[in-house]
C-alpha positions in Angstrom: 53.8 11.5 -16.3 57.6 11.9 -15.6 58.7 10.8 -19.0 56.6 13.5 -20.6 59.7 15.5 -21.6 61.6 12.7 -23.1 62.3 13.0 -26.8 60.8 9.5 -27.5 57.5 10.7 -26.1 57.5 14.0 -28.0 58.5 12.4 -31.3 55.8 9.7 -31.1 52.9 11.9 -30.3 50.9 14.4 -32.3 50.5 18.1 -31.6 47.1 17.5 -29.9 48.6 14.8 -27.7 51.5 17.0 -26.6 49.1 19.8 -25.7 47.0 17.6 -23.5 50.1 16.1 -22.0 51.4 19.6 -21.3 48.2 20.6 -19.5 48.3 17.5 -17.3 51.9 18.0 -16.5 51.4 21.6 -15.6 48.7 20.6 -13.0 50.6 17.8 -11.5 54.2 19.3 -11.5 53.7 23.0 -11.3 57.2 23.6 -9.9 58.8 22.0 -12.9 56.5 23.8 -15.3 57.6 27.2 -13.9 61.3 26.3 -14.5 60.7 25.5 -18.2 61.8 28.1 -20.7 59.9 29.1 -23.7 63.1 28.8 -25.8 62.7 25.1 -26.1 64.5 23.4 -29.0 62.5 22.9 -32.2 60.5 19.8 -32.1 61.7 17.3 -34.8 59.5 17.1 -37.8 57.3 14.0 -37.8 56.7 12.2 -41.0 53.3 11.8 -42.5 53.1 8.1 -41.8 54.0 8.6 -38.2 51.4 11.3 -37.8 48.8 9.0 -39.2 49.7 6.3 -36.8 49.7 8.6 -33.8 46.5 10.5 -34.7 44.3 7.7 -33.5 45.4 8.2 -29.9 44.8 12.0 -29.9 41.1 11.7 -28.8 41.9 9.3 -26.0 44.7 11.5 -24.6 42.4 14.5 -24.8 39.6 12.8 -23.0 42.0 11.6 -20.3 43.4 15.1 -19.9 39.9 16.6 -19.5 39.1 13.9 -16.9 42.2 14.7 -14.9 41.5 18.4 -15.0 37.9 17.9 -13.7 39.2 15.7 -10.9 41.7 18.2 -9.8 39.2 21.0 -10.0 36.7 19.2 -7.8 39.5 18.4 -5.4 41.1 21.8 -4.8 38.5 24.3 -5.7 36.4 25.5 -2.6 32.9 24.1 -2.5 29.8 26.1 -1.6 28.2 25.5 1.8 24.8 25.3 0.2 25.8 22.1 -1.6 27.9 20.6 1.2 25.2 20.6 3.9 22.5 18.0 3.3 18.9 19.0 3.3 16.9 18.4 6.5 15.1 15.0 6.6 11.4 14.8 7.0 10.1 11.8 8.9 6.8 10.4 7.7 4.9 8.2 10.2 3.6 4.9 8.8 1.2 4.2 11.7 -2.5 4.0 11.0 -4.6 6.7 12.7 -6.7 5.3 15.5 -9.9 6.8 16.9 -8.0 8.5 19.8 -5.5 10.0 17.4 -8.1 11.3 15.1 -9.9 12.9 18.0 -6.7 14.6 19.2 -5.9 15.8 15.7 -8.9 18.2 15.6 -8.1 21.9 15.2 -9.6 24.8 17.0 -11.4 26.8 14.2 -12.4 24.3 11.6 -12.5 21.2 13.8 -11.1 19.1 11.1 -9.3 15.8 11.8 -6.2 14.4 10.1 -8.4 12.8 7.5 -10.0 16.1 6.5 -13.4 15.3 8.0 -14.8 17.7 10.6 -15.5 16.3 14.1 -19.2 17.0 13.7 -19.5 15.0 10.5 -17.6 12.0 11.8 -19.7 8.9 12.3 -19.1 5.9 14.5 -18.4 2.4 13.1 -22.0 1.1 13.6 -23.3 4.2 11.8 -20.9 3.7 8.9 -22.1 0.0 8.6 -25.7 1.0 8.4 -27.9 1.9 5.4 -28.5 5.5 4.6 -30.9 7.5 6.7 -33.6 7.5 4.0 -33.8 3.7 4.1 -37.2 2.5 5.1 -36.8 -1.0 6.6 -40.6 -1.7 6.5 -40.6 -1.3 2.8 -37.6 -3.6 2.1 -38.3 -6.9 0.5 -37.5 -10.2 2.3 -34.6 -10.9 0.0 -33.0 -7.5 0.7 -33.3 -8.1 4.5 -31.8 -11.6 4.0 -29.0 -10.0 2.0 -28.0 -7.9 5.0 -28.7 -10.6 7.5 -26.4 -13.0 5.7 -23.4 -10.7 6.0 -24.2 -9.9 9.7 -24.5 -13.6 10.7 -21.4 -14.7 8.7 -19.3 -11.9 10.2 -20.5 -13.0 13.7 -19.4 -16.6 13.0 -16.1 -15.6 11.4 -15.1 -13.3 14.3 -15.7 -16.1 16.8 -13.5 -18.6 14.9 -10.7 -16.5 13.5 -8.7 -17.0 16.7 -6.7 -19.0 17.5 -5.0 -18.9 14.1 -5.5 -21.9 11.8 -5.2 -22.7 8.2 -7.5 -20.8 5.9 -9.0 -24.0 4.5 -9.9 -25.3 8.0 -11.3 -21.9 9.0 -13.5 -21.8 5.8 -14.8 -25.3 6.4 -15.7 -24.5 10.0 -17.6 -21.3 9.0 -19.4 -22.9 6.0 -20.6 -25.7 8.2 -22.4 -23.2 10.5 -23.7 -20.7 7.9 -25.0 -23.3 5.4 -28.8 -23.5 4.8 -29.3 -26.8 6.6 -27.7 -25.5 9.8 -29.6 -22.2 9.7 -32.8 -24.2 9.3 -32.0 -26.1 12.5 -31.3 -22.8 14.3 -34.6 -21.4 13.1 -36.5 -24.3 14.7 -34.8 -23.7 18.0 -35.4 -20.0 17.7 -39.1 -20.4 17.4 -39.2 -22.7 20.4 -36.8 -21.0 22.9 -36.6 -17.4 21.8 -39.5 -15.0 22.6 -40.5 -13.6 19.2 -42.8 -10.6 18.8 -45.6 -10.4 16.3 -43.6 -8.1 14.1 -40.6 -10.5 14.1 -42.9 -13.4 13.2 -44.1 -11.3 10.2 -40.5 -10.7 9.1 -39.9 -14.4 9.2 -42.9 -15.0 7.0 -41.8 -12.2 4.6 -38.4 -13.8 4.2 -39.9 -17.3 3.7 -42.4 -16.1 1.0 -39.7 -14.2 -0.8 -38.0 -17.4 -1.9 -39.2 -18.9 -5.2 -39.1 -22.7 -5.4 -36.5 -24.1 -7.8 -35.8 -27.7 -8.9 -32.1 -27.0 -8.9 -31.9 -26.7 -5.1 -31.2 -29.9 -3.2 -33.4 -28.9 -0.2 -35.8 -26.1 -1.0 -37.4 -26.2 2.5 -34.1 -25.6 4.2 -33.3 -22.8 1.8 -36.6 -21.1 2.7 -35.9 -21.4 6.4 -32.4 -20.0 5.9 -33.7 -17.0 4.0 -36.3 -16.4 6.7 -33.7 -16.6 9.5 -31.4 -14.2 7.7 -34.2 -11.8 7.0 -34.9 -11.6 10.7 -31.3 -10.9 11.5 -31.1 -8.2 8.8 -34.3 -6.5 10.0 -33.2 -6.4 13.7 -29.7 -5.2 12.7 -31.2 -2.1 10.9 -34.3 -1.4 13.0 -33.4 -2.4 16.6 -29.7 -3.0 17.5 -30.4 -3.9 21.1 -32.8 -6.6 20.0 -30.3 -7.8 17.5 -27.7 -8.0 20.2 -30.0 -10.2 22.3 -30.5 -12.5 19.3 -26.8 -12.8 18.7 -26.1 -13.6 22.3 -28.7 -16.3 22.2 -27.2 -17.7 19.0 -23.8 -17.7 20.6 -25.0 -20.0 23.4 -26.7 -22.3 20.9 -23.7 -22.5 18.6 -21.4 -23.3 21.5 -23.6 -26.2 22.5 -23.7 -27.6 19.0 -19.9 -27.4 18.7 
């Protein structure tokens, strides 16, 4: 910006360019700007052709002048403390709430936990995995009981084989080999021989067996009937008598360990 007062610069720029250059020069060299007198010599007249050539750079010089003025204003003007201090940070925990944390998060008056459920309404995990209170297990069909027993037995087998870690395909093959109909039919035969069944449990086995309709598409209809009967008993005991269901699963664990 030192050559700003040279005649060559002044003669080759338009009036808008000279105004922008003067603003820039006054901000950068204020001591020289104060020494300048207003009785400056008359600027030589610029021809029309020269003005036309130089008019294309007027917008660029004006934008550059505005940019420099903004930079100087942000550099020397005092800034407000409200914008200089950053807002306080809020730390959000990503840990999942456990049962102990939920119990500790209860409040005095409402007794609500961190999930918004009152401590009186909170249910345990076995209660959440049970049918609703209005469910009447004695009126359920054999297929409905087998539908629940299939999930309970498969979860029992999966939980036993999920560790140590292995490939998903190998894990699936191991589980399917145990929960398939032919293997459950073999377990039912041993169950009738070694496990002390009550009269009600024998009736549940017959209910599950009679609920299966014979089909030509099945490879082994007899094994499928035994499998449904076995799953119906597991589902019935899971809903009606959990202690008895626990005894049955403990017996099944010993049998499965021997077969493996």
